[in-house]
C-alpha positions in Angstrom: 117.6 109.4 114.7 115.9 108.8 118.0 117.5 109.7 121.3 118.4 106.3 122.2 120.2 105.5 119.0 121.7 109.2 119.8 123.4 108.9 123.1 124.9 105.2 121.8 126.6 106.6 118.5 128.3 109.6 121.4 129.7 106.5 122.2 127.8 106.3 125.5 125.9 102.9 126.8 122.2 103.0 127.8 123.1 102.5 131.2 125.2 105.6 131.6 122.9 108.6 133.4 121.4 110.7 130.5 121.0 114.8 130.8 117.6 116.2 132.1 117.2 117.3 128.1 117.9 113.5 126.9 115.5 111.4 129.6 112.8 114.3 128.5 113.5 113.4 124.7 112.9 109.6 125.7 109.9 109.9 128.0 108.7 112.5 124.8 109.4 109.5 122.0 107.8 106.8 124.8 105.0 109.2 124.7 104.9 109.6 120.6 105.5 105.4 120.3 102.2 104.9 122.5 100.2 107.4 120.7 101.3 105.3 117.5 100.7 102.2 118.8 97.0 103.4 119.9 96.3 104.6 116.4 98.0 101.0 114.9 95.6 99.4 117.0 92.1 101.1 116.3 93.0 100.4 112.4 94.2 96.7 113.5 90.1 97.0 114.7 88.5 98.1 112.2 90.9 95.3 109.6 89.2 93.1 112.1 86.0 94.1 111.3 86.2 93.7 107.6 87.6 90.8 107.7 84.0 89.3 109.4 81.8 91.2 107.6 83.9 89.3 104.8 83.0 85.8 106.7 79.3 86.8 107.1 79.2 88.0 103.7 80.6 84.2 102.3 78.7 82.6 104.9 75.3 84.1 103.5 76.2 83.2 100.0 76.7 79.6 101.4 74.0 79.6 103.1 71.6 80.8 100.4 73.3 78.6 97.5 71.0 75.9 99.5 67.5 77.4 99.8 65.0 77.9 96.8 63.0 80.4 98.4 64.5 82.5 101.1 62.1 85.0 103.2 64.2 87.5 104.6 63.7 90.8 106.6 65.1 93.9 104.2 66.5 97.1 106.1 64.6 100.3 104.6 65.9 102.8 107.0 65.4 104.2 110.3 65.6 101.0 112.1 62.4 99.4 110.1 62.4 96.7 108.0 59.8 94.8 105.3 59.7 91.1 104.7 60.5 90.4 101.1 61.4 86.6 99.2 64.4 86.8 97.4 64.0 85.2 93.9 67.2 84.7 92.6 70.4 83.7 95.0 72.6 83.0 91.9 73.3 86.2 91.4 74.8 88.7 94.1 76.2 92.3 93.8 79.6 93.2 95.8 81.2 96.2 97.0 84.2 97.1 95.2 85.1 99.9 96.9 84.9 104.1 96.2 81.1 103.4 96.0 81.5 101.2 93.2 79.6 97.7 93.1 79.4 95.3 90.3 76.9 92.5 90.2 78.4 89.2 90.2 77.8 85.3 90.1 77.6 83.5 93.4 81.0 81.6 93.3 82.7 84.8 91.8 81.6 86.8 94.6 82.2 84.2 96.9 85.7 84.3 95.3 85.9 88.2 95.3 85.5 88.2 99.3 87.5 85.2 99.8 90.5 87.3 98.4 89.6 90.1 100.3 89.5 88.9 103.2 93.1 87.2 102.6 94.6 90.6 102.0 93.2 91.9 105.1 94.5 88.9 106.7 97.9 89.5 105.5 97.4 93.6 106.4 96.4 92.8 110.0 99.5 90.1 110.6 101.8 93.0 109.5 100.0 95.5 111.3 100.4 93.1 114.3 104.2 93.3 113.6 104.8 96.7 113.5 102.6 96.8 116.8 104.1 94.3 118.5 108.1 96.2 117.5 106.4 99.1 118.9 105.4 97.7 122.3 108.9 96.4 122.4 110.3 100.1 121.6 108.0 101.7 124.5 109.2 98.8 126.8 112.9 99.3 126.5 112.5 103.3 126.9 109.9 102.0 129.9 113.1 100.2 131.4 115.5 102.9 130.3 113.5 105.6 131.6 112.8 104.1 135.4 116.6 103.0 135.1 117.5 107.1 134.8 114.6 108.4 137.1 116.1 105.5 140.0 120.1 106.8 139.2 118.5 110.5 139.6 117.1 109.8 143.0 120.1 108.3 144.0 122.1 110.6 143.2 119.9 113.2 144.9 119.6 111.5 148.2 123.4 111.6 148.1 123.3 115.3 147.8 
């Protein structure tokens, strides 16, 4: 149970003055929440990149379906490319995860990628909700810590 809840469970309201240890604990909790938010934001960025990759792959499948013969540059490593002609756009190899790929029709690949994109979007929405909850907690702690610090400064001014 966090220090905010502990103080409230002892019958204190948050507007009452906290002890120095409780205030330090509150500030530590603030730092912990901020660190969690930073990690979550990084994970969200990676998921957004995966969603964009799915969209690009879907758009490429759509674009290739209308073309008979396509010339392309194929990466061969070390920033080098080779000119190539796409001979068949009706079959696609899709990464399934854990280093496993499967060859499938363009329609099946599109469906697989759309399903993945939808799952990633739902995960991203849930992570955004969690990030907003953490941000709310951080703001609450910041406001309370600020009040507590002002109260302590006012008390010291009268001494």
